[in-house]
MDAnalysis code that builds the backbone (N, CA, C; Angstrom):
import MDAnalysis as mda
import numpy as np

u = mda.Universe.empty(348, n_residues=116, atom_resindex=np.repeat(np.arange(116), 3), trajectory=True)
u.add_TopologyAttr("name", ["N", "CA", "C"] * 116)
u.add_TopologyAttr("resid", np.arange(1, 117))
u.add_TopologyAttr("resname", ["MET", "ALA", "THR", "SER", "SER", "ASP", "PHE", "ILE", "GLU", "PHE", "VAL", "TYR", "ASP", "GLN", "VAL", "ALA", "THR", "ALA", "THR", "ASP", "SER", "ILE", "ARG", "TYR", "ARG", "LYS", "MET", "PHE", "GLY", "ASP", "TYR", "MET", "VAL", "PHE", "SER", "CYS", "ASP", "LYS", "PRO", "VAL", "LEU", "LEU", "VAL", "CYS", "ASP", "ASP", "THR", "VAL", "TYR", "VAL", "LYS", "GLN", "ILE", "PRO", "ASP", "ALA", "LEU", "ALA", "VAL", "PHE", "THR", "ALA", "HIS", "GLY", "ILE", "ALA", "PRO", "ASP", "VAL", "GLY", "ILE", "PRO", "TYR", "GLY", "GLY", "ALA", "ARG", "PRO", "HIS", "TYR", "ILE", "LEU", "ASP", "ILE", "GLU", "ASN", "THR", "ASP", "LEU", "ALA", "ILE", "GLU", "MET", "VAL", "GLN", "THR", "LEU", "THR", "ARG", "VAL", "LEU", "PRO", "MET", "PRO", "LYS", "PRO", "LYS", "LYS", "LYS", "LYS", "SER", "ALA", "PRO", "LYS", "LEU", "LYS"])
u.atoms.positions = np.array([
    [5.798, 129.232, 62.537],
    [5.893, 130.286, 61.541],
    [5.209, 131.537, 62.088],
    [5.907, 132.617, 62.166],
    [5.358, 133.865, 62.676],
    [4.664, 134.629, 61.549],
    [3.909, 135.618, 61.944],
    [3.215, 136.461, 60.977],
    [4.219, 137.357, 60.259],
    [4.094, 137.464, 58.955],
    [5.000, 138.314, 58.178],
    [4.607, 139.782, 58.330],
    [5.583, 140.658, 58.169],
    [5.302, 142.091, 58.270],
    [4.365, 142.539, 57.148],
    [4.467, 141.924, 55.980],
    [3.554, 142.260, 54.881],
    [2.117, 141.911, 55.241],
    [1.919, 140.766, 55.903],
    [0.558, 140.351, 56.241],
    [-0.051, 141.267, 57.298],
    [0.697, 141.620, 58.337],
    [0.120, 142.488, 59.373],
    [-0.180, 143.870, 58.797],
    [0.630, 144.343, 57.866],
    [0.338, 145.618, 57.195],
    [-0.946, 145.504, 56.369],
    [-1.149, 144.370, 55.707],
    [-2.375, 144.137, 54.942],
    [-3.584, 144.128, 55.875],
    [-3.471, 143.442, 57.014],
    [-4.559, 143.411, 57.997],
    [-4.875, 144.834, 58.446],
    [-3.847, 145.588, 58.783],
    [-4.038, 146.975, 59.210],
    [-4.750, 147.783, 58.124],
    [-4.295, 147.675, 56.899],
    [-4.912, 148.416, 55.793],
    [-6.382, 148.040, 55.619],
    [-6.727, 146.784, 55.824],
    [-8.106, 146.327, 55.654],
    [-9.045, 146.940, 56.692],
    [-8.561, 147.164, 57.918],
    [-9.454, 147.621, 58.995],
    [-9.152, 149.040, 59.469],
    [-8.224, 149.721, 58.826],
    [-7.788, 151.045, 59.282],
    [-8.922, 152.058, 59.364],
    [-9.951, 151.905, 58.553],
    [-11.053, 152.874, 58.559],
    [-12.191, 152.471, 59.494],
    [-12.052, 151.375, 60.204],
    [-13.145, 150.881, 61.053],
    [-13.458, 151.833, 62.204],
    [-12.437, 152.376, 62.831],
    [-12.623, 153.334, 63.928],
    [-11.545, 154.402, 63.812],
    [-11.612, 155.386, 64.706],
    [-10.640, 156.480, 64.683],
    [-9.260, 156.061, 65.180],
    [-9.194, 154.944, 65.894],
    [-7.935, 154.564, 66.534],
    [-7.647, 153.081, 66.332],
    [-6.925, 152.762, 65.272],
    [-6.515, 151.379, 64.995],
    [-4.993, 151.334, 65.055],
    [-4.478, 150.351, 65.761],
    [-3.031, 150.154, 65.810],
    [-2.762, 148.675, 66.017],
    [-1.545, 148.268, 65.796],
    [-1.179, 146.887, 66.092],
    [0.128, 146.885, 66.863],
    [0.324, 145.785, 67.579],
    [1.510, 145.668, 68.420],
    [1.997, 144.227, 68.389],
    [3.297, 144.077, 68.288],
    [3.879, 142.739, 68.321],
    [3.819, 142.247, 69.762],
    [3.221, 141.074, 69.928],
    [3.085, 140.482, 71.259],
    [3.249, 138.976, 71.133],
    [3.871, 138.380, 72.121],
    [4.056, 136.923, 72.180],
    [4.430, 136.313, 70.829],
    [5.306, 136.979, 70.109],
    [5.791, 136.444, 68.843],
    [4.921, 136.733, 67.642],
    [3.692, 137.156, 67.849],
    [2.806, 137.518, 66.745],
    [2.213, 138.891, 67.035],
    [0.984, 139.162, 66.603],
    [0.456, 140.517, 66.705],
    [-0.949, 140.555, 67.292],
    [-1.242, 141.682, 67.952],
    [-2.585, 142.000, 68.414],
    [-2.966, 143.313, 67.739],
    [-4.191, 143.374, 67.202],
    [-4.706, 144.607, 66.613],
    [-5.652, 145.219, 67.636],
    [-5.431, 146.508, 67.920],
    [-6.224, 147.232, 68.899],
    [-7.096, 148.264, 68.197],
    [-8.298, 148.436, 68.706],
    [-9.198, 149.486, 68.254],
    [-9.643, 150.248, 69.491],
    [-9.342, 151.527, 69.527],
    [-9.660, 152.351, 70.699],
    [-9.097, 151.706, 71.970],
    [-7.893, 151.200, 71.875],
    [-7.156, 150.550, 72.969],
    [-7.765, 149.234, 73.445],
    [-8.690, 148.674, 72.688],
    [-9.261, 147.364, 73.015],
    [-8.675, 146.323, 72.064],
    [-8.219, 145.188, 72.588],
    [-7.689, 144.146, 71.704],
    [-8.825, 143.467, 70.940],
    [-8.846, 143.626, 69.615],
    [-9.969, 143.107, 68.828],
    [-9.607, 141.958, 67.892],
    [-8.388, 141.929, 67.387],
    [-7.974, 140.867, 66.467],
    [-6.635, 140.302, 66.916],
    [-6.528, 138.998, 66.869],
    [-5.279, 138.309, 67.154],
    [-4.754, 137.774, 65.823],
    [-3.520, 138.089, 65.491],
    [-2.949, 137.668, 64.212],
    [-1.758, 136.757, 64.497],
    [-1.924, 135.481, 64.178],
    [-0.883, 134.474, 64.407],
    [-0.682, 133.659, 63.135],
    [0.557, 133.477, 62.752],
    [0.894, 132.646, 61.590],
    [0.098, 133.031, 60.344],
    [0.006, 134.326, 60.091],
    [-0.708, 134.863, 58.922],
    [-2.183, 134.455, 58.883],
    [-2.783, 134.310, 60.055],
    [-4.212, 134.023, 60.187],
    [-4.788, 135.005, 61.200],
    [-5.995, 135.521, 60.924],
    [-6.637, 136.485, 61.814],
    [-7.699, 135.766, 62.637],
    [-7.614, 135.931, 63.950],
    [-8.524, 135.266, 64.876],
    [-9.361, 136.292, 65.623],
    [-10.602, 135.880, 65.948],
    [-11.546, 136.714, 66.680],
    [-12.053, 135.905, 67.869],
    [-12.160, 136.566, 68.999],
    [-12.664, 135.909, 70.203],
    [-14.063, 135.338, 69.950],
    [-14.318, 134.140, 70.468],
    [-15.631, 133.507, 70.288],
    [-16.624, 134.094, 71.290],
    [-17.343, 135.104, 70.843],
    [-18.407, 135.695, 71.650],
    [-19.654, 135.788, 70.771],
    [-20.833, 135.856, 71.394],
    [-22.072, 135.894, 70.600],
    [-22.126, 137.045, 69.593],
    [-21.602, 138.203, 69.953],
    [-21.651, 139.347, 69.039],
    [-20.814, 139.103, 67.783],
    [-19.684, 138.420, 67.928],
    [-18.854, 138.090, 66.759],
    [-19.585, 137.099, 65.862],
    [-20.207, 136.098, 66.466],
    [-20.966, 135.121, 65.683],
    [-22.114, 135.804, 64.942],
    [-22.744, 136.788, 65.580],
    [-23.841, 137.517, 64.937],
    [-23.360, 138.257, 63.686],
    [-22.152, 138.800, 63.725],
    [-21.603, 139.492, 62.549],
    [-21.379, 138.492, 61.414],
    [-20.782, 137.343, 61.736],
    [-20.596, 136.314, 60.709],
    [-21.945, 135.896, 60.123],
    [-22.916, 135.646, 60.982],
    [-24.239, 135.190, 60.554],
    [-24.913, 136.226, 59.656],
    [-24.790, 137.509, 60.015],
    [-25.383, 138.578, 59.209],
    [-24.786, 138.618, 57.798],
    [-23.568, 138.133, 57.654],
    [-22.908, 138.083, 56.343],
    [-23.086, 136.723, 55.676],
    [-23.903, 135.863, 56.294],
    [-24.165, 134.543, 55.720],
    [-22.976, 133.601, 55.797],
    [-22.160, 133.767, 56.827],
    [-20.937, 132.972, 56.959],
    [-20.997, 132.119, 58.220],
    [-20.681, 130.848, 58.068],
    [-20.476, 129.966, 59.221],
    [-18.967, 129.956, 59.462],
    [-18.498, 130.610, 60.527],
    [-17.053, 130.784, 60.692],
    [-16.314, 129.489, 61.006],
    [-15.101, 129.398, 60.482],
    [-14.202, 128.318, 60.871],
    [-13.666, 128.647, 62.258],
    [-13.254, 127.625, 62.964],
    [-12.701, 127.793, 64.305],
    [-11.283, 127.241, 64.300],
    [-10.400, 127.937, 64.987],
    [-9.018, 127.486, 65.086],
    [-8.421, 127.888, 66.418],
    [-7.271, 127.330, 66.707],
    [-6.553, 127.662, 67.940],
    [-5.289, 128.417, 67.521],
    [-5.172, 129.690, 67.936],
    [-4.068, 130.519, 67.448],
    [-2.674, 130.056, 67.884],
    [-2.574, 129.494, 69.068],
    [-1.282, 129.017, 69.567],
    [-1.553, 127.989, 70.656],
    [-0.569, 127.192, 70.967],
    [-0.740, 126.139, 71.961],
    [-1.215, 126.683, 73.300],
    [-2.246, 126.066, 73.846],
    [-2.794, 126.486, 75.129],
    [-3.868, 127.553, 75.033],
    [-4.113, 128.089, 73.847],
    [-5.136, 129.132, 73.678],
    [-6.516, 128.501, 73.535],
    [-7.519, 129.276, 73.855],
    [-8.904, 128.852, 73.629],
    [-9.204, 128.945, 72.134],
    [-10.198, 128.178, 71.685],
    [-10.587, 128.284, 70.268],
    [-11.089, 129.696, 69.940],
    [-10.791, 130.144, 68.744],
    [-11.214, 131.446, 68.234],
    [-11.849, 131.247, 66.859],
    [-12.701, 132.216, 66.473],
    [-13.189, 132.231, 65.100],
    [-12.056, 132.707, 64.198],
    [-12.040, 132.215, 62.980],
    [-11.067, 132.669, 61.987],
    [-11.766, 133.669, 61.070],
    [-11.183, 134.858, 60.957],
    [-11.764, 135.946, 60.169],
    [-11.104, 136.003, 58.793],
    [-11.932, 136.009, 57.745],
    [-11.426, 136.186, 56.379],
    [-11.130, 137.670, 56.192],
    [-9.879, 138.047, 56.384],
    [-9.499, 139.456, 56.360],
    [-9.618, 140.060, 54.962],
    [-9.690, 139.233, 53.935],
    [-9.856, 139.760, 52.577],
    [-11.275, 140.268, 52.330],
    [-12.225, 139.878, 53.168],
    [-13.595, 140.373, 53.089],
    [-13.641, 141.677, 53.892],
    [-13.356, 142.783, 53.222],
    [-13.209, 144.074, 53.894],
    [-14.451, 144.479, 54.668],
    [-15.638, 144.333, 54.077],
    [-16.868, 144.727, 54.766],
    [-17.045, 143.943, 56.063],
    [-16.812, 142.646, 56.011],
    [-16.913, 141.801, 57.198],
    [-15.877, 142.214, 58.237],
    [-14.641, 142.423, 57.816],
    [-13.566, 142.772, 58.746],
    [-13.848, 144.096, 59.445],
    [-14.300, 145.091, 58.694],
    [-14.595, 146.398, 59.289],
    [-15.763, 146.290, 60.259],
    [-16.826, 145.606, 59.862],
    [-17.969, 145.453, 60.764],
    [-17.574, 144.684, 62.022],
    [-16.724, 143.681, 61.876],
    [-16.275, 142.907, 63.034],
    [-15.509, 143.796, 64.011],
    [-14.585, 144.586, 63.507],
    [-13.801, 145.474, 64.372],
    [-14.707, 146.494, 65.048],
    [-15.644, 147.074, 64.308],
    [-16.563, 148.046, 64.901],
    [-17.413, 147.406, 65.997],
    [-17.903, 146.200, 65.747],
    [-18.727, 145.502, 66.735],
    [-17.916, 145.170, 67.978],
    [-16.740, 144.601, 67.790],
    [-15.914, 144.230, 68.940],
    [-15.474, 145.458, 69.731],
    [-15.215, 146.557, 69.050],
    [-14.851, 147.794, 69.740],
    [-16.001, 148.249, 70.633],
    [-17.201, 148.082, 70.150],
    [-18.379, 148.502, 70.906],
    [-18.658, 147.590, 72.100],
    [-18.494, 146.279, 71.947],
    [-18.959, 145.346, 72.990],
    [-17.878, 144.864, 73.954],
    [-16.622, 144.870, 73.543],
    [-15.584, 144.373, 74.445],
    [-15.254, 145.413, 75.511],
    [-14.983, 144.963, 76.729],
    [-14.609, 145.910, 77.787],
    [-13.169, 146.391, 77.597],
    [-12.871, 147.512, 78.206],
    [-11.487, 147.984, 78.207],
    [-10.655, 147.003, 79.026],
    [-9.426, 146.748, 78.623],
    [-8.582, 145.864, 79.429],
    [-8.313, 146.491, 80.792],
    [-8.181, 145.634, 81.786],
    [-7.893, 146.129, 83.131],
    [-6.473, 146.689, 83.154],
    [-6.304, 147.837, 83.837],
    [-4.947, 148.393, 83.908],
    [-4.040, 147.469, 84.720],
    [-2.792, 147.396, 84.294],
    [-1.844, 146.553, 85.013],
    [-1.425, 147.252, 86.298],
    [-1.291, 146.467, 87.358],
    [-0.835, 147.020, 88.628],
    [0.662, 147.265, 88.543],
    [1.073, 148.379, 89.109],
    [2.495, 148.682, 89.133],
    [3.148, 147.845, 90.220],
    [4.297, 147.319, 89.888],
    [5.038, 146.544, 90.877],
    [5.718, 147.515, 91.829],
    [5.593, 147.230, 93.114],
    [6.241, 148.104, 94.083],
    [7.725, 147.763, 94.154],
    [8.496, 148.761, 94.422],
    [9.941, 148.565, 94.530],
    [10.241, 147.754, 95.782],
    [11.258, 146.914, 95.738],
    [11.593, 146.135, 96.930],
    [12.028, 147.057, 98.066],
    [11.624, 146.687, 99.268],
    [11.966, 147.504, 100.440],
    [13.411, 147.242, 100.836],
    [14.099, 148.312, 101.126],
    [15.485, 148.209, 101.577],
    [15.513, 148.229, 103.091],
    [16.373, 147.436, 103.670],
    [16.481, 147.410, 105.142],
    [17.712, 148.118, 105.594],
])
């Protein structure tokens, strides 16, 4: 079951004020939410996932939450599950991840095949 367009719009609306640059993109059948061009939320099957890093756990802990863990898709590493309906938590999570996650490495351009 893929993520519905209504759900990804709801996720976007919940975190749109977290930073100056929030967008989402359909990827691998579901969605990735980007903040300042950093991938911060993975949305699969109408569930929002957050990378398991100490800073994310600290945000959950500060809100008195012991996060559930799930696997977004087959072969993926376990991720924390974010309650996107908790707007304060979602915004703080996006702001924290935007601050601590590195920029993705630029993709190398494929060289054109050499003609003989």
